[in-house]
C-alpha positions in Angstrom: -10.8 6.4 -6.5 -10.5 7.0 -2.7 -12.7 3.9 -2.2 -10.5 1.7 -4.3 -7.4 3.0 -2.6 -9.0 2.4 0.9 -9.7 -1.2 -0.1 -6.3 -1.7 -1.5 -4.8 -0.2 1.6 -6.6 -2.6 3.9 -5.8 -5.6 1.7 -2.2 -4.9 1.7 -1.9 -4.1 5.3 -3.9 -7.5 6.0 -1.3 -9.4 3.9 1.7 -7.6 5.3 0.6 -8.1 8.8 -0.2 -11.9 8.3 2.1 -14.7 9.5 4.3 -16.8 7.3 1.7 -19.6 7.9 -1.2 -17.3 6.8 0.6 -16.0 3.7 3.8 -17.4 2.5 6.5 -14.5 1.6 6.8 -16.1 -1.7 3.3 -15.9 -2.4 2.8 -12.3 -1.3 5.9 -11.1 -3.4 3.9 -12.6 -6.3 0.5 -10.9 -5.3 2.0 -7.5 -5.1 4.4 -7.7 -8.1 2.0 -6.6 -10.8 0.4 -3.7 -8.7 3.9 -2.4 -7.6 4.9 -2.5 -11.5 1.8 -0.5 -12.2 2.2 2.0 -9.4 5.8 2.4 -10.5 4.4 3.4 -14.1 2.5 6.3 -12.7 3.8 9.7 -13.1 5.1 11.4 -9.9 2.0 13.5 -9.2 -0.2 10.5 -9.5 1.9 8.5 -7.3 2.0 11.0 -4.5 -1.9 11.4 -4.8 -2.3 7.6 -4.5 0.2 7.8 -1.4 -2.2 10.5 -0.1 -5.2 8.3 -0.5 -3.7 5.4 1.3 -2.7 7.8 4.1 -6.2 9.3 4.1 -7.6 5.6 4.5 -5.1 5.0 7.5 -6.2 8.3 9.1 -9.9 6.9 9.5 -8.6 4.2 11.9 -8.0 4.5 15.5 -4.5 5.1 16.7 -2.7 1.8 16.9 -1.0 -1.1 15.0 -3.5 -1.3 12.5 -3.4 2.5 11.3 0.5 2.1 11.5 0.3 -0.9 9.1 -1.8 1.4 6.7 0.6 4.2 7.0 3.4 2.1 5.6 1.5 1.0 2.5 2.7 4.2 0.5 6.3 3.3 1.4 6.1 -0.4 0.6 5.2 0.6 -2.9 7.8 3.4 -3.1 5.0 6.0 -3.8 6.8 8.9 -2.2 10.1 8.4 -3.9 10.9 11.3 -6.2 12.1 9.4 -9.1 9.6 8.2 -11.7 9.2 4.8 -12.8 
């Protein structure tokens, strides 16, 4: 599971840090709509665990903008919110 979370975190960060010319905001919204829906359906414990896996992936990277982008992934999906989907 941690490898999948790491891959997802890097994909999301790459898309989030791309320019509008590289990935249109409308397309990005469509790409992340279904994963966000699925993540929202997780119970609170699993959401927090997934957020933790995303942060672990970020901490493997050197300090800097890329690590910071990875650290934002859980927030982008609302995984640390206390209300369940």
